[in-house]
C-alpha positions in Angstrom: 317.3 135.4 -62.4 320.9 134.4 -61.7 322.3 131.8 -62.0 323.4 129.4 -59.2 326.2 130.2 -56.5 327.0 126.2 -57.6 327.5 124.6 -61.1 325.9 121.3 -59.6 322.8 119.8 -58.7 322.7 116.6 -56.3 319.7 114.9 -55.4 318.8 113.8 -51.6 320.6 110.0 -52.3 323.5 111.2 -53.7 324.2 113.8 -51.3 324.2 110.8 -48.7 326.3 107.9 -50.8 329.1 110.5 -51.1 328.7 111.7 -47.5 329.0 107.8 -46.6 332.1 107.8 -48.8 333.6 110.4 -47.0 333.2 109.3 -43.5 335.0 105.4 -45.0 337.7 107.4 -46.0 338.1 109.0 -42.6 337.0 105.9 -40.4 339.2 103.7 -42.3 342.1 105.8 -42.6 342.5 105.4 -46.2 344.7 108.9 -47.0 346.8 108.5 -44.0 350.7 108.9 -46.6 353.3 105.7 -46.2 355.9 106.1 -43.3 359.0 105.4 -42.4 358.9 102.4 -40.1 360.4 103.0 -36.5 363.1 101.0 -35.3 363.8 100.4 -31.4 367.2 98.6 -30.7 370.6 99.8 -29.2 373.5 101.4 -30.9 376.1 98.7 -31.9 377.8 98.0 -34.4 375.5 95.5 -36.0 372.6 97.4 -35.9 374.2 100.3 -37.8 375.5 98.0 -40.0 371.9 96.6 -40.7 370.9 100.3 -40.6 373.4 100.9 -44.3 372.8 98.1 -45.8 369.0 97.6 -45.1 367.4 100.3 -46.7 363.9 99.0 -46.8 364.0 99.3 -43.0 364.4 103.5 -43.3 362.7 103.8 -46.2 358.6 104.4 -46.1 356.4 101.4 -46.7 353.5 102.7 -49.3 350.6 100.7 -48.6 347.6 100.7 -51.6 345.1 103.2 -51.5 343.4 101.2 -49.5 345.7 99.6 -47.1 346.3 102.3 -45.1 343.6 100.5 -43.1 344.8 97.7 -40.9 341.5 96.7 -41.3 341.2 96.6 -44.8 344.5 94.9 -45.2 343.6 92.1 -42.4 340.1 91.6 -44.0 341.5 90.8 -47.7 345.0 89.1 -45.9 342.4 85.9 -44.4 340.2 86.1 -47.6 342.7 86.0 -50.2 346.5 86.2 -48.5 348.1 86.8 -51.4 347.8 87.8 -55.3 348.6 85.5 -58.2 350.1 82.7 -55.1 353.2 80.5 -56.6 353.1 76.9 -56.0 356.7 76.1 -55.7 357.1 72.0 -55.3 358.4 70.4 -52.0 359.3 67.3 -50.2 356.4 66.2 -47.7 358.8 65.0 -44.6 357.2 62.5 -41.6 358.0 62.9 -38.2 357.2 60.6 -34.8 356.9 62.1 -31.7 357.8 60.5 -28.4 354.0 60.8 -27.9 352.9 59.0 -30.6 351.4 62.1 -32.8 352.9 62.3 -36.7 354.4 66.0 -37.5 355.1 67.4 -40.5 357.2 69.6 -42.5 357.7 70.4 -46.2 361.6 71.1 -47.4 361.9 73.0 -51.0 365.1 73.6 -52.6 366.6 77.0 -54.3 365.9 77.0 -57.5 369.1 79.3 -58.0 372.6 79.9 -56.6 373.1 83.4 -54.8 376.1 85.0 -55.0 375.7 86.6 -51.3 375.0 84.3 -49.6 375.9 80.4 -48.8 374.3 77.5 -47.3 371.6 79.1 -45.4 368.4 77.0 -44.6 365.5 79.0 -43.7 362.7 77.3 -41.4 359.4 78.7 -40.9 356.6 78.7 -38.9 352.6 79.3 -39.9 350.3 81.3 -38.0 347.2 80.6 -36.3 345.6 76.8 -38.7 348.4 77.3 -40.8 350.1 74.8 -43.3 352.5 75.1 -45.8 349.9 75.6 -48.3 349.1 78.9 -47.3 348.9 81.4 -50.1 351.3 83.9 -47.9 353.7 80.8 -47.0 354.1 80.0 -50.7 355.1 83.3 -51.8 357.2 84.5 -49.2 358.8 80.2 -50.1 359.2 81.2 -53.4 360.9 84.7 -53.3 363.2 83.1 -51.0 363.8 79.9 -53.2 364.7 83.1 -55.9 367.2 84.1 -53.2 369.2 80.9 -53.6 367.6 80.1 -50.0 367.1 76.1 -49.2 362.8 76.6 -47.3 361.3 74.1 -44.7 357.8 74.7 -43.6 356.5 73.7 -40.5 352.8 71.9 -41.4 351.1 73.5 -37.4 350.0 69.8 -36.0 346.5 69.3 -37.1 346.7 71.7 -39.8 347.2 70.2 -43.3 344.4 68.3 -44.8 346.8 65.3 -45.6 348.5 64.6 -42.5 345.8 62.4 -39.8 346.5 63.2 -36.4 347.7 60.2 -34.3 347.5 61.1 -31.1 345.0 63.5 -29.2 346.7 66.9 -29.7 347.0 70.0 -31.4 349.2 72.4 -32.8 349.1 75.6 -29.6 350.4 78.6 -29.3 353.8 77.8 -28.1 354.7 74.3 -28.0 357.4 74.0 -29.4 358.3 70.7 -30.1 357.1 70.0 -33.3 359.1 73.0 -34.8 362.0 71.6 -32.4 362.1 68.2 -34.3 362.2 69.9 -37.8 364.9 72.1 -36.9 366.8 69.2 -35.7 366.3 67.2 -38.6 367.3 69.8 -40.9 370.6 70.2 -38.9 371.0 65.9 -39.3 370.6 66.3 -43.3 372.0 69.2 -43.7 375.4 69.4 -41.3 377.0 72.5 -43.4 373.8 74.5 -43.2 373.0 78.1 -41.1 369.7 78.4 -40.0 367.7 81.3 -40.2 364.1 80.7 -38.0 360.9 82.6 -39.2 357.7 83.0 -37.3 354.7 84.1 -39.1 351.9 85.4 -36.3 351.6 82.6 -33.3 355.0 81.0 -35.7 356.5 84.2 -34.4 355.4 83.0 -30.3 357.0 79.5 -31.5 359.9 80.4 -32.8 361.0 83.7 -30.0 360.3 80.8 -27.4 362.3 78.1 -29.0 365.2 80.2 -29.3 365.1 81.5 -25.9 364.3 77.5 -24.2 367.5 76.6 -24.4 370.9 78.3 -25.4 371.5 74.9 -27.5 368.9 76.0 -29.6 370.8 78.9 -30.6 373.5 77.1 -32.4 374.1 76.9 -35.8 371.3 80.2 -36.0 372.0 83.0 -37.6 369.2 85.1 -37.6 365.5 85.0 -36.1 362.6 86.7 -37.6 359.2 87.2 -36.3 355.7 89.2 -38.0 353.0 90.0 -35.7 352.8 88.3 -33.2 351.3 89.6 -29.7 353.8 88.4 -27.5 351.8 87.6 -24.2 348.8 85.0 -24.7 347.1 86.4 -21.6 347.1 89.7 -22.6 346.1 89.0 -26.4 343.2 86.5 -24.9 342.1 89.6 -23.1 342.3 92.7 -26.0 340.6 89.9 -28.2 337.9 89.5 -26.2 337.0 93.4 -26.0 334.8 95.4 -28.5 337.6 98.2 -28.9 338.8 98.4 -33.2 336.2 94.8 -33.6 338.9 92.5 -31.8 335.7 90.5 -30.4 334.6 90.4 -34.4 338.0 89.0 -35.1 338.3 86.4 -32.0 335.0 84.5 -33.0 335.9 83.9 -36.2 339.4 82.9 -34.9 337.6 80.7 -32.6 334.9 79.1 -35.9 338.2 78.1 -37.7 339.3 76.3 -34.5 336.8 74.6 -34.7 336.2 73.5 -37.7 339.5 71.7 -37.1 339.3 70.1 -33.9 335.7 68.5 -35.0 337.8 67.7 -38.7 339.9 65.4 -36.2 337.2 64.6 -33.7 338.0 60.8 -33.9 341.3 61.0 -32.8 340.9 63.8 -30.0 337.4 63.0 -28.5 335.8 60.1 -26.6 332.5 58.9 -27.9 330.8 60.1 -24.6 332.5 63.0 -24.5 330.6 66.0 -23.9 331.1 68.7 -26.6 328.7 70.8 -26.1 331.3 74.0 -25.0 333.1 73.6 -27.9 329.5 74.0 -29.9 329.1 77.2 -27.5 332.3 78.8 -28.2 332.5 82.3 -29.4 336.4 82.9 -28.0 339.6 81.1 -27.9 339.5 81.3 -24.8 336.9 79.4 -24.0 338.4 76.4 -25.9 341.6 76.6 -24.5 339.8 76.3 -21.1 337.9 73.4 -22.2 340.4 71.4 -24.2 343.8 72.6 -25.3 345.8 73.1 -22.0 344.5 69.5 -20.9 346.0 68.5 -24.4 349.0 70.2 -23.3 348.7 68.9 -19.6 348.2 72.1 -18.1 346.4 72.8 -14.9 344.6 75.9 -15.5 344.4 78.5 -18.5 346.6 80.8 -16.0 349.7 78.5 -16.4 348.8 77.5 -20.1 349.4 80.9 -20.9 352.0 82.0 -18.6 354.3 78.9 -20.1 353.4 79.3 -23.2 354.4 82.5 -24.3 357.6 83.8 -25.5 358.1 87.4 -23.3 359.6 84.6 -20.8 362.3 83.4 -22.7 362.9 86.6 -25.2 366.2 87.9 -22.6 367.7 84.4 -23.3 368.1 85.4 -26.7 371.8 85.9 -27.6 371.2 86.4 -32.5 370.5 88.7 -34.2 366.1 88.7 -33.8 364.2 91.2 -36.2 361.1 91.7 -34.7 358.0 93.5 -37.0 354.6 94.3 -36.1 352.4 96.9 -37.7 350.3 99.6 -35.5 347.1 99.3 -37.2 347.1 95.6 -36.6 343.6 94.6 -34.8 344.5 91.5 -33.4 347.5 93.0 -31.4 347.2 96.6 -30.1 349.4 98.9 -29.4 349.6 97.5 -25.1 350.9 94.3 -26.3 353.9 96.2 -28.4 356.0 97.1 -25.1 356.9 93.7 -24.3 359.2 94.0 -27.9 359.6 98.0 -27.5 361.0 97.2 -23.8 363.2 94.1 -25.8 365.0 95.9 -28.7 365.9 98.7 -26.0 367.6 96.5 -23.9 369.1 93.6 -25.7 371.6 94.5 -28.2 370.9 91.7 -30.4 367.9 92.3 -30.7 365.6 94.8 -33.3 361.9 95.6 -33.2 360.8 97.5 -36.5 357.2 99.0 -36.0 355.7 100.1 -38.9 352.1 102.6 -39.2 350.2 100.4 -41.4 350.4 96.0 -43.2 347.3 95.2 -40.4 347.7 91.5 -39.3 350.3 89.7 -41.9 348.8 92.3 -45.3 352.3 94.1 -45.7 350.9 94.6 -49.1 351.9 96.2 -51.8 350.8 97.9 -55.2 348.9 101.6 -56.5 344.9 100.0 -56.9 345.5 96.6 -57.4 347.7 94.4 -55.4 351.1 92.6 -56.6 352.3 89.0 -56.0 354.5 89.8 -53.2 355.1 92.0 -49.8 356.4 94.7 -48.6 357.4 92.3 -45.6 358.7 89.5 -47.6 361.5 91.7 -48.9 362.4 92.7 -45.7 363.0 90.1 -44.0 365.1 88.0 -47.1 366.8 91.8 -47.0 367.5 91.3 -43.4 368.5 88.0 -43.6 371.7 88.4 -46.5 372.4 91.6 -44.2 373.4 89.5 -41.3 375.2 87.2 -43.3 377.1 89.4 -45.0 377.9 90.8 -41.8 378.5 87.1 -39.9 380.8 86.3 -43.1 383.2 89.5 -41.9 383.5 88.6 -38.6 384.1 84.7 -40.0 386.6 85.8 -42.2 388.3 88.1 -39.1 388.4 86.0 -36.3 388.5 82.4 -38.1 386.5 80.5 -36.2 384.1 77.4 -36.5 381.0 78.6 -39.1 377.6 77.4 -37.6 379.1 77.0 -34.2 378.0 80.4 -31.1 381.2 79.5 -29.6 383.5 76.2 -28.4 382.4 76.7 -24.5 378.8 76.6 -25.3 376.9 74.3 -22.6 375.0 71.2 -24.6 371.5 70.1 -23.8 370.1 66.7 -24.4 368.2 66.9 -27.8 365.7 64.8 -28.9 365.9 63.5 -32.6 362.9 62.8 -34.1 362.3 59.8 -36.8 362.0 60.7 -39.6 359.7 58.7 -42.0 
């Protein structure tokens, strides 16, 4: 009897497991190699300098084996955040707003003096329902402090468990009041510092909207950075209501997180006889926005709320270096939403749009199998900041102009000075 042509024998169950593994590898795109991010910008002296001095912008981002899937990166980020997360020590500051709200942020002093940068302060705005205690925020702050950069991280209104609400209002998609108060506090406390504004996800929308709302907001700002934002609230909500790429599931989980935050502050946000059944029945963020959030913010309709609070209407007003970063496999920000930064980068000489093939939503993990404590995006942001600073130093020495001033004839606007408690 001749020997079998194949030297191994498999049971039916083993074959089924093998097929399942192969299907998962195919479905999650686990074997795709790392690739160089796609860069959209205009050919200017500044942009050419950034490409030459920021090697991470032109080198492949190689995620872990399991990180080839945007879903896996997003899930891991949502469940764990970062590995080996440091806990930098900072000072929590409270700010009394004009409507009675109590905003807060955490201020971190640099651990070392870095020769390549002067007095720089990073003003950070975190993502949806987040605050300064989130692991990805702490990791980025830790890296920035090691480079000699001062950091201030806004706590989204209602997000930190240690700061109670003192008025019937929580954070919204694009309300810049609290971020503006933090920036003004930093300018007053550190009159010689230059600011770098950094936003993650929803925080990216807030940072970009703040920069474009008024030219005076760009005074003493070295540059702005945005990671994984959606640019248009109305189109982002439409995409989250679709089942494509499982976005409806992500929408439901985000809705549950938002519901928990609102219920934690129910005594301040709602009257005793107010009907909360729409909140308990909500399965999408749009439901909560329609019934409660747009009313807290004083909008007459959901359309007005989304249109007014989206940064896409303010982006063309920005005239400081701006880096916009997204991942093409981000399940929360589908490709149609990325036409906004792509078009902007092709028309605005100050804007660079960096599109990575991998990374998911705020993932960008590194490492072969076990992820590292830091992330690729942390390194990209810090490298960009240092490059822009070095370029500004060359311009400063060449023109002998006043540091921190965009121009002598910048129109001044009214700025509310928050009271720091």
